[in-house]
N, C-alpha and C positions, 0 to 999 in steps of 0.2 A: 803341628801334626796332631791329629786326634786319634784316640785309641779305637780299636774295633768295638769295644763295649759302648763307647760314645756314639759311633756310627749306628749300631743296632738300636740304641736308645732313641736317637733322632728319627730313624726309619719307623720305629714303633709309634712314636708320637705323631708322625705324619699319617700312619695308617689309622690311628684312632681319631685323628682330626678329620679324616675323609668321610667318616660315617656321620649319620644324623646325630645331633646333640642329644645326649642322654642314652644313646644306644651303647650297650656293653658288648665287648668282644671277648671271646675266650682266648686263652693263651695260644691255642692251636690256630685260631683265626688270625691273630696278630702275627704269629710265626709265618703263616702262609703269605700274608700281605707284605711283610717286611723282609722276608728271606732270612730271618735270624733263626738259629737253632733253638728249639723249644726249651731244652734244658738250660741253656745260657740265658734265654729270655725271661725265665721265671725270676731269676735274681735281679735282672734289670728292672722289671716291672715292679717288684717289691720295693726297690730303691726309689723309683719314681713315685710310688704311692706314699712312702714315708716322707718324701720331700714335699709332698702336697700338690704334685702335678696331676696325679691320677686318683680316681676313686675306685672302689671295688664293690661289686654286688654279689651276694651269695645266692645260691639256688639254681633252679633249672635255667632261667634266663640270665644268669650271672656272668660276670666277667669284669673287665677293666674298662673305664671310660674316662675321658678328659674332664677335669674340673674347670 
C-alpha cells in the first residue's frame, strides 16, 4: 500500500514528464495537472528536488522541471 504523499509525488512526476524537456512548471500548474493540494505539494516537490529528481529555476519563467 502506498501513501497519499507517494501518490501525489508520482502524479507530479508524471505531470512534469508530460511537458517539453527543460520546461519549468510552477507549483500552481503542477497542482492543477496532478490534482494535489498546493500546500502539500510544496513539501513533496522540495523533497523530490533534494533527492535529485527535480531541478528548480528562479524568476519569472521559473518553476520545477525533471532532471
